[in-house]
C-alpha positions as CSV (number, residue, x, y, z in Angstrom):
1,M,7.3,-13.7,-6.7
2,H,5.3,-11.2,-8.7
3,T,3.1,-13.8,-10.4
4,P,-0.7,-14.0,-10.2
5,E,-0.4,-17.6,-8.9
6,F,1.8,-16.4,-6.0
7,F,-0.7,-13.7,-5.0
8,L,-3.6,-16.3,-4.9
9,K,-1.8,-17.9,-2.0
10,L,-1.6,-14.8,0.1
11,S,-4.0,-13.9,2.9
12,V,-6.5,-11.1,2.5
13,E,-4.7,-9.0,5.1
14,T,-1.4,-9.4,3.2
15,L,-3.1,-8.4,-0.1
16,F,-4.5,-5.3,1.6
17,Y,-1.0,-4.4,3.0
18,I,0.5,-4.8,-0.4
19,F,-2.2,-2.7,-2.0
20,Y,-1.9,0.2,0.4
21,Y,1.9,0.2,1.0
22,M,3.3,-0.6,-2.4
23,E,1.6,2.1,-4.5
24,G,2.4,2.2,-8.2
25,T,4.0,-1.2,-8.4
26,R,3.2,-4.4,-10.2
27,A,2.6,-5.9,-6.7
28,Q,-0.1,-3.4,-6.0
29,Y,-1.8,-4.2,-9.3
30,L,-1.6,-8.0,-8.7
31,A,-3.0,-7.5,-5.1
32,A,-5.9,-5.5,-6.5
33,V,-6.6,-8.1,-9.2
34,T,-6.5,-10.9,-6.6
35,L,-8.8,-9.0,-4.2
36,K,-11.3,-8.5,-7.0
37,K,-11.2,-12.2,-7.8
38,Q,-12.2,-12.8,-4.1
39,S,-15.3,-10.5,-4.6
40,W,-13.7,-7.4,-3.0
41,R,-14.6,-4.1,-4.8
42,F,-12.7,-0.8,-4.4
43,H,-15.0,2.2,-4.0
44,T,-13.2,5.3,-5.5
45,K,-15.4,7.8,-3.6
46,Y,-14.7,6.3,-0.2
47,M,-11.2,5.0,-1.1
48,M,-12.1,1.7,0.6
49,W,-12.5,-2.0,-0.2
50,F,-16.0,-3.5,0.2
51,Q,-17.3,-7.1,0.0
52,R,-20.9,-8.2,0.2
53,H,-21.5,-10.2,3.3
54,E,-24.9,-11.4,2.1
55,E,-27.2,-11.2,-0.9
56,P,-29.0,-7.8,-1.3
57,K,-32.3,-7.4,0.5
58,Q,-33.4,-4.7,-1.9
59,I,-31.8,-3.5,-5.1
60,N,-32.7,-1.0,-7.8
61,E,-30.9,1.4,-10.1
62,E,-30.1,3.9,-7.3
63,F,-29.0,1.8,-4.4
64,E,-28.9,-1.7,-2.9
65,Q,-29.6,-2.6,0.7
66,V,-27.1,-5.2,1.8
67,L,-24.6,-5.9,4.6
68,F,-21.0,-5.2,3.5
69,L,-17.7,-6.0,5.0
70,D,-15.1,-3.3,4.6
71,F,-11.4,-3.0,5.0
72,R,-10.0,0.3,6.3
73,I,-6.3,1.0,6.3
74,S,-6.5,2.4,9.9
75,V,-8.2,-0.7,11.2
76,S,-6.6,-4.1,11.0
77,D,-9.8,-6.2,11.3
78,R,-12.7,-6.6,8.9
79,L,-15.7,-4.7,10.1
80,F,-19.4,-4.9,9.4
81,F,-20.6,-1.7,7.7
C-alpha cells in the first residue's frame, strides 16, 4: 500500500487528506511527492498547497502574476486564488 505506484492512483483530494492527517508518516511523504509530481507546490509561509492554473502573465525575480489554484485544509474544494 505504501508504494509510489499506489499513490499515483489516488485522487488529489485523497492525497491532501493523507498529507494533512497522517503527519510524520511515510504515507504523508509519498502523498507530498505525488502532489509535487502533479505540479502542486507547498508554500511554507502560508502552509498551503498551490498549483498554477495558467501560464504567468508577468514574471520577474520578485514576483509572478498568475492565477493559482489552492487547497486549504478547511475547504474541501479547490479554489481560485
